[in-house]
LUMTOR-120226 format. One line per 10 residues: number of its first residue (from 1); for each residue x, y, z of C-alpha. Coordinates in steps of 0.02 Angstrom, whole numbers, padded with zeros to 5 digits. Layout:
LUMTOR-120226
NUM> X/Y/Z  ...
END
This chain:
LUMTOR-120226
1> 00009/-00007/00012  00082/00152/-00055  00032/00286/00112  00096/00413/00040  -00044/00412/-00131  -00174/00373/00003  -00143/00540/00114  -00141/00650/-00017  -00288/00553/-00108  -00380/00577/00072
11> -00306/00754/00077  -00399/00795/-00087  -00568/00719/-00051  -00576/00819/00114  -00539/00963/00014  -00666/00896/-00117  -00812/00900/00042  -00773/01058/00086  -00787/01132/-00097  -00948/01014/-00121
21> -01041/01113/00037  -00991/01279/00014  -00972/01340/-00206  -01153/01295/-00222  -01189/01426/-00092  -01091/01560/-00141  -01150/01515/-00330  -01313/01556/-00289  -01278/01721/-00204  -01263/01670/-00011
31> -01093/01759/00055  -01004/01730/00221  -00833/01733/00281  -00866/01553/00310  -00920/01516/00152  -00781/01598/00067  -00653/01516/00190  -00746/01338/00168  -00711/01361/-00035  -00532/01451/-00039
41> -00472/01301/00074  -00570/01153/-00017  -00494/01219/-00173  -00306/01243/-00096  -00329/01055/-00009  -00363/00993/-00202  -00251/01066/-00298  -00119/01064/-00157  -00135/00884/-00165  -00173/00853/-00336
51> 00010/00960/-00377  00091/00841/-00254  00042/00686/-00327  00071/00736/-00491  00255/00818/-00469  00327/00668/-00391  00354/00715/-00220  00270/00538/-00159  00460/00500/-00152  00507/00635/-00010
61> 00343/00583/00103  00396/00517/00264  00259/00393/00339  00202/00438/00504  00048/00403/00620  -00049/00564/00539  -00090/00457/00387  -00252/00344/00487  -00290/00492/00568  -00321/00590/00378
71> -00399/00436/00297  -00526/00421/00440  -00547/00621/00424  -00586/00596/00239  -00712/00450/00258  -00808/00549/00389  -00790/00715/00274  -00854/00641/00157  -01011/00558/00251  -01059/00732/00312
81> -01064/00796/00132  -01139/00657/00073  -01282/00681/00195  -01276/00868/00208  -01302/00865/-00015  -01420/00710/-00034  -01539/00729/00162
END
């Protein structure tokens, strides 16, 4: 199992859930600081993870104990996004 890829994909999933919860509200005309922060952080997590995977930064990744926590966070974040979008 490639722990670096799992780590970055999980971060991308967290970013995707942030973006999917905030961007539709911003597009509908709602605006608040929390919506903007969620949208910016979500897109930033997606782009940052994609950049690390595509530029070969996987070789520089040092496995640590935080990867299982990031995976758990991705699962919970994805579940929250799905439950919010499809009640």
